[in-house]
C-alpha positions in Angstrom: 88.7 129.3 75.8 87.5 126.9 73.2 84.1 125.2 73.2 85.8 121.8 73.4 87.8 122.8 76.4 84.7 124.3 78.1 82.6 121.3 77.7 85.1 118.4 77.7 84.1 116.1 80.6 87.7 115.2 81.3 88.4 118.8 82.0 85.4 120.3 83.7 83.0 117.6 84.9 83.5 116.0 88.3 85.3 112.7 87.9 83.2 109.6 88.6 82.9 108.7 92.3 84.7 105.4 92.1 87.8 107.0 90.6 87.7 110.2 92.7 89.1 108.5 95.8 92.0 107.0 93.9 92.7 110.4 92.3 92.7 112.0 95.7 95.2 109.5 97.1 97.5 109.9 94.1 97.4 113.6 94.3 98.0 113.6 98.0 101.1 111.5 97.6 102.6 114.0 95.2 101.6 117.0 97.4 103.2 115.4 100.6 106.3 114.4 98.7 107.0 117.9 97.4 105.9 119.7 100.6 108.1 117.5 102.7 111.2 118.3 100.6 110.9 122.0 101.2 112.0 121.5 104.9 113.1 117.9 105.4 116.7 118.6 104.3 117.1 121.5 106.8 118.1 119.4 109.8 120.4 117.2 107.8 122.5 120.0 106.6 125.2 119.7 109.3 125.6 116.0 108.5 125.9 116.8 104.8 128.4 119.5 105.6 130.6 117.1 107.6 130.2 114.3 105.0 131.3 116.5 102.1 133.8 118.7 104.0 132.4 122.1 103.0 131.6 125.3 104.9 128.2 126.3 106.3 127.8 128.9 103.6 128.6 126.4 100.9 126.2 123.7 102.1 123.3 126.3 102.3 123.3 126.1 98.5 121.6 122.7 98.9 118.5 124.6 100.1 118.9 127.7 98.0 119.2 125.9 94.7 116.0 124.0 95.3 114.0 127.0 96.5 115.1 129.3 93.6 114.5 126.7 90.9 111.0 125.8 92.2 110.1 129.5 92.5 111.2 130.3 89.0 109.6 127.4 87.2 106.3 127.3 89.2 104.7 130.1 87.0 105.4 127.9 83.9 102.7 125.4 85.1 99.8 127.0 83.2 101.6 127.3 79.9 103.1 123.7 80.0 99.7 122.3 81.0 98.1 123.9 78.0 100.7 122.7 75.5 101.6 119.3 76.9 98.4 118.3 78.7 98.0 118.4 82.5 98.3 114.6 83.0 101.5 114.3 80.9 103.1 117.2 82.7 102.0 115.8 86.1 103.5 112.4 85.4 106.7 113.8 83.9 107.1 116.0 87.0 106.7 113.0 89.3 109.2 110.9 87.4 111.7 113.8 87.3 111.3 114.7 90.9 111.7 111.0 92.0 114.8 110.4 89.9 116.5 113.6 91.0 115.7 112.8 94.6 117.6 109.5 94.2 120.5 111.3 92.6 120.6 113.8 95.5 120.8 110.9 97.9 123.6 109.3 95.9 125.6 112.6 95.4 129.3 112.4 96.4 130.2 116.1 96.2 128.7 119.5 96.8 128.5 120.4 93.0 126.7 117.2 92.4 124.0 117.6 95.1 123.5 121.3 94.2 122.9 120.5 90.5 120.6 117.6 91.4 118.7 119.8 93.9 118.3 122.4 91.2 116.8 119.8 88.9 114.6 118.6 91.7 113.2 122.1 92.2 112.6 122.3 88.4 110.5 119.1 88.4 108.9 119.8 91.7 107.7 123.3 90.9 104.5 122.0 89.2 103.5 119.3 91.7 101.6 121.4 94.2 99.8 123.6 91.7 98.8 120.6 89.5 97.6 118.7 92.5 95.3 121.5 93.6 94.0 122.0 90.0 93.3 118.3 89.6 91.4 118.1 92.8 89.3 121.2 92.0 88.3 119.6 88.7 87.7 116.2 90.2 85.1 117.4 92.8 81.8 119.3 92.0 81.8 122.9 93.1 79.8 122.3 96.3 82.5 119.9 97.5 85.5 122.1 96.8 85.8 122.9 100.5 86.3 119.2 101.3 88.7 118.8 98.4 90.8 121.8 99.6 90.8 120.3 103.1 92.3 117.1 101.8 94.8 119.0 99.6 95.7 121.3 102.5 96.7 118.5 104.7 99.6 117.7 102.5 100.6 121.3 101.8 100.5 122.5 105.4 101.6 119.3 107.3 104.5 118.5 105.0 106.6 121.5 106.0 105.6 121.1 109.7 106.5 117.4 109.9 109.5 117.6 107.5 112.1 118.7 110.2 110.9 116.0 112.6 111.1 113.2 110.0 114.3 114.5 108.6 115.9 114.6 112.1 114.7 111.0 112.8 116.1 109.7 109.4 119.4 111.5 109.8 119.8 110.4 113.4 119.1 106.7 113.0 120.0 106.1 109.3 121.7 108.6 107.1 121.1 112.1 105.7 120.8 110.3 102.3 117.5 108.8 103.4 115.8 112.2 103.5 116.0 111.9 99.7 115.6 108.2 99.2 112.2 108.3 101.1 110.7 109.9 97.9 111.1 106.7 95.9 108.1 104.7 97.2 105.9 107.8 97.3 106.9 108.7 93.7 106.2 105.2 92.3 102.8 105.0 93.9 101.9 108.5 92.9 102.9 107.9 89.2 100.9 104.6 89.1 97.8 106.4 90.5 98.1 109.3 88.1 98.6 107.0 85.1 95.6 104.9 85.9 93.0 107.3 87.2 93.6 110.9 86.1 92.1 112.0 82.7 94.1 114.1 80.2 93.0 117.7 79.5 92.7 119.0 75.9 95.7 120.7 74.4 95.8 124.3 73.4 98.1 124.4 70.4 97.5 128.1 69.9 98.9 129.0 73.3 102.0 131.1 72.7 105.0 131.2 75.0 105.8 134.7 76.2 109.6 134.4 76.5 110.2 138.0 77.6 107.5 137.8 80.3 108.9 134.5 81.6 112.4 135.9 81.6 111.5 139.1 83.5 109.5 137.1 86.1 112.2 134.5 86.5 114.9 137.1 87.0 112.7 139.0 89.5 111.9 135.9 91.5 115.4 134.5 91.4 117.0 137.8 92.5 114.5 138.1 95.3 115.1 134.6 96.6 118.9 135.2 96.4 118.6 138.5 98.3 116.5 136.9 101.0 118.8 133.9 101.3 122.1 135.8 101.3 121.0 139.0 103.0 121.5 138.0 106.7 125.0 136.6 106.2 126.1 139.6 104.1 124.5 142.3 106.3 121.8 143.1 103.9 122.1 146.4 102.0 125.6 147.0 103.3 126.6 144.4 100.7 126.9 145.4 97.1 125.6 141.9 96.0 122.4 142.2 98.0 121.8 145.7 96.7 122.2 144.6 93.1 119.8 141.7 93.7 117.2 144.0 95.3 117.4 146.5 92.4 117.3 143.6 89.9 114.2 142.1 91.6 112.3 145.4 91.8 113.2 146.5 88.3 112.3 143.2 86.6 109.1 142.9 88.5 108.0 146.4 87.5 108.8 145.6 83.8 106.9 142.4 84.1 103.8 144.1 85.4 103.9 146.6 82.6 104.5 143.9 80.1 101.6 141.7 81.0 99.2 144.6 80.8 100.5 145.7 77.3 101.3 142.4 75.6 98.8 140.7 73.3 99.6 137.2 74.7 101.2 137.8 78.2 102.8 135.1 80.3 100.1 135.6 83.0 96.6 136.7 82.0 95.8 140.0 83.6 92.2 138.8 83.8 93.3 136.6 86.7 93.5 139.7 88.9 90.1 141.0 88.0 88.6 138.3 90.2 88.4 140.0 93.6 88.4 136.8 95.7 91.4 135.5 93.9 93.4 138.8 94.3 92.5 139.1 98.0 93.3 135.4 98.4 96.8 136.0 97.0 97.4 138.7 99.6 96.1 136.6 102.4 98.0 133.4 101.4 101.2 135.5 101.3 100.6 136.4 105.0 99.8 132.7 105.8 103.1 131.8 104.2 105.0 134.3 106.4 103.4 132.7 109.5 103.7 129.1 108.4 107.4 128.7 108.2 108.7 131.8 110.2 107.6 130.3 113.5 109.1 127.0 112.6 112.4 128.8 111.8 112.4 130.2 115.4 111.3 127.4 117.6 114.0 124.7 116.8 117.0 127.1 117.6 115.1 128.4 120.7 114.7 124.9 122.0 118.1 123.6 121.0 120.4 126.6 121.8 118.7 128.1 124.8 116.9 125.1 126.4 119.3 122.3 125.5 116.8 120.1 123.7 118.3 117.3 121.5 117.1 117.3 117.9 114.9 114.3 118.3 113.0 115.9 121.2 112.6 119.1 119.2 110.8 117.1 116.5 108.6 115.4 119.1 107.4 118.7 120.8 106.8 120.4 117.4 104.9 117.5 115.8 101.6 118.3 117.6 101.4 121.5 115.6 100.9 119.4 112.5 98.4 117.2 114.3 96.4 120.3 115.2 96.4 121.4 111.5 95.2 118.0 110.3 92.4 117.9 112.8 91.3 121.4 111.9 91.3 120.6 108.2 89.1 117.5 108.8 86.7 119.7 110.8 86.7 122.4 108.2 86.0 119.9 105.5 82.8 118.8 107.4 81.7 122.4 108.0 82.3 123.5 104.4 79.1 124.7 102.8 77.4 124.9 106.3 79.3 127.8 107.8 80.4 131.0 106.1 84.1 130.5 105.1 85.0 134.0 106.2 84.0 133.2 109.8 86.2 130.1 109.7 89.1 132.2 108.5 88.4 134.7 111.2 88.4 131.9 113.8 91.7 130.7 112.4 93.4 134.1 112.6 92.1 134.5 116.1 93.6 131.2 117.3 96.9 131.8 115.5 97.2 135.2 117.1 96.3 133.8 120.5 99.0 131.2 120.2 101.6 133.8 119.2 100.5 135.9 122.3 100.9 132.9 124.5 104.4 132.4 123.1 105.4 135.9 124.1 105.2 134.7 127.7 107.7 131.9 127.2 110.8 131.7 129.5 113.7 129.3 129.9 111.8 127.4 132.7 108.8 126.4 130.5 107.9 122.7 130.2 107.5 120.7 127.0 103.7 120.8 127.5 103.8 124.6 127.0 105.4 124.1 123.5 102.9 121.4 122.7 99.9 123.4 123.8 100.7 126.5 121.9 101.7 124.5 118.9 98.3 122.7 118.9 96.5 126.0 119.1 98.5 127.4 116.3 98.2 124.3 114.1 94.4 124.4 114.6 94.4 128.1 113.7 96.4 127.6 110.5 94.1 124.7 109.5 91.0 126.9 109.9 92.6 129.6 107.7 94.1 127.6 104.8 91.2 125.5 103.7 88.4 128.1 103.5 90.9 130.6 102.1 91.8 128.2 99.2 88.2 127.5 98.6 87.1 131.2 98.5 90.1 132.2 96.4 89.0 129.8 93.6 85.3 129.9 94.1 84.7 132.6 91.5 87.7 132.0 89.3 86.9 130.6 85.8 88.1 127.0 85.4 90.3 128.0 82.4 92.5 130.0 84.8 92.9 127.3 87.4 96.3 126.0 86.3 97.8 129.4 86.3 95.9 130.5 89.4 97.0 127.5 91.5 100.6 128.1 90.4 100.4 131.8 91.4 98.7 130.9 94.7 101.5 128.4 95.6 104.2 130.9 94.5 102.9 133.7 96.7 102.8 131.3 99.7 106.4 130.2 99.1 107.6 133.8 98.6 105.8 134.8 101.8 107.6 132.0 103.6 111.0 133.1 102.3 110.3 136.7 103.3 108.9 135.7 106.7 112.0 133.6 107.5 114.3 136.4 106.5 112.4 138.9 108.6 112.3 136.9 111.8 116.0 135.9 111.6 117.1 139.4 110.9 114.9 140.9 113.6 116.1 138.2 116.0 119.8 139.1 115.4 119.1 142.9 115.8 117.1 142.4 119.0 119.7 140.2 120.6 122.3 143.0 120.1 120.0 145.7 121.3 118.8 143.7 124.3 122.4 142.8 125.2 123.4 146.4 125.2 120.4 147.4 127.4 121.0 144.5 129.9 124.7 145.3 130.1 123.9 148.7 131.5 122.6 147.1 134.7 125.9 145.3 135.3 127.3 147.9 137.6 128.6 147.9 141.2 125.3 149.5 142.3 123.3 146.5 141.2 122.0 144.9 144.5 121.8 141.3 143.1 125.3 141.6 141.6 126.7 142.9 144.9 125.1 140.1 146.9 126.4 137.5 144.5 129.9 139.0 144.8 129.8 139.1 148.7 128.6 135.4 148.8 131.5 134.3 146.6 129.2 133.3 143.8 130.8 135.8 141.4 134.3 137.2 141.2 134.4 140.3 139.0 138.2 140.1 139.0 138.1 136.7 137.3 138.0 136.5 133.5 136.1 133.2 133.8 133.4 134.8 136.0 133.1 137.7 133.7 132.8 135.4 130.7 130.1 133.4 132.5 128.3 136.6 133.4 128.4 137.9 129.8 127.2 134.5 128.6 124.1 134.7 130.9 123.4 138.3 129.7 123.6 137.1 126.1 121.3 134.1 126.9 118.7 136.4 128.5 119.0 138.9 125.6 118.4 136.1 123.1 115.4 134.8 125.1 113.7 138.2 125.0 114.6 138.6 121.3 112.7 135.4 120.6 109.7 136.6 122.5 109.8 139.9 120.6 109.8 137.9 117.3 106.8 136.0 118.4 105.0 139.3 119.1 105.9 140.5 115.7 104.4 137.4 114.1 101.2 138.1 116.2 100.9 141.5 114.6 101.6 140.1 111.1 98.7 137.6 111.7 96.3 140.4 112.8 97.2 142.3 109.6 95.2 139.8 107.6 92.0 140.4 109.5 90.9 143.5 107.6 91.2 141.7 104.3 88.2 139.5 105.2 86.0 142.4 104.5 86.9 142.2 100.8 86.2 138.4 100.4 82.7 137.4 99.2 81.0 134.0 99.4 80.0 132.2 96.2 76.6 133.3 95.0 73.7 131.2 96.2 72.4 130.8 92.7 75.7 129.3 91.6 75.8 126.9 94.5 72.3 125.7 93.7 73.3 125.1 90.1 76.4 123.3 91.1 74.5 121.1 93.5 71.9 120.2 90.8 74.1 119.9 87.8 77.6 119.0 86.7 80.6 121.3 87.3 80.6 122.0 83.6 77.1 123.3 83.7 77.9 125.5 86.6 80.9 126.8 84.7 78.8 127.6 81.7 76.3 129.4 83.9 79.1 131.5 85.3 80.5 132.4 81.9 
């Protein structure tokens, strides 16, 4: 790290108070815009499919292309920021993301929208890491908790509210508006970044590790493809999925070996020497699993089993995002006053409690039951995410922030992909197993069945009655499978609790220095 970079006010000192608010608004717009697009298109897929006359497997590439491109290019954020300057990269990403969003909305065929979504993922990959990095540099160290609370609102609430907003736009306007909505957000964000954000110094000596990037890209791309295609291709029974798994594992192994043996690796191994950051990566991976896996289960549960229309599904799920926002505001106020590890523990406890409550769902529950558990879960996630982000970067040297924030976001996204694949696969398996078990009780000796037959409610000689009976067995088997999935998510949440032991709060000496001096002085004291 050069002396100029270490002491340059535009890079390490807290931005002046009058500009800090505008920077925060601009950064939040980019965060919300990118976070919304990870899920907002999901509910519009059936309408896109009908509009373009393609199959369900083909239209799924609209999601896959975006996820894979964003995952592959996200680790490039650190290198591009060093060579181009963080502000230039940020503004270019916003422009590219906004333009490609418009092109997605105007697409007339499947190949067009897949290509535009691919480009949208490329430009959007840097938005969330850069927004986190800019906020960390814009606030003094003692206010990082508040900064992460603000940033977390966009990151966490975007995916939660995305399906609701996407459903409303699709229902009352057109699926194209799930992309057009990015235009006003993109323009406002670009104007704010251009006016208020300062440029960082360039590092012309920074070399591009092509082999490292290629290995990591292939590993991430193969993993995402495996997770996306696995369920429909019966996982490892498919040669394609097997090849993707071997490719992902092999390239990841070679990448790890490469970064520890290369003179100028794509990712600095020193990143992982910071204990808080390494533990934070493990925990944010688990948070990623919980964040979107539950949201992948509840909409089909409400629509398929309870007959909720898509608009009502969005309404009963929206309070989860409200709970998250409220929790983040509270955590921002408590930052620096309460040990962040206790806040994370409270969040994990609340999230586990909500999952336990969801294991008691049945097909007679009211909308309030969904709202209540969603609120508890949203509050829990809000209490986890902000202090975890703060602790993960509390001891990480500022020169690693661009790479660190990219890796932090990448692990959260991979966790979400893996979590969704796990719960959907587990759901499918449990439905089959539960159906087989329930079917064993459909015998002439079953008292309830015999009474129903005697009263004329059921005719075992009628194909229609048998079909109805099988449909009810399948319905009850699916209901139990959802509850078993919720229980699995509860155990996954509890897995994160032991990791709290390895997190450590920032040193009191550093906190005092940060409170009495600039962020640059605190950085110098740390180094």
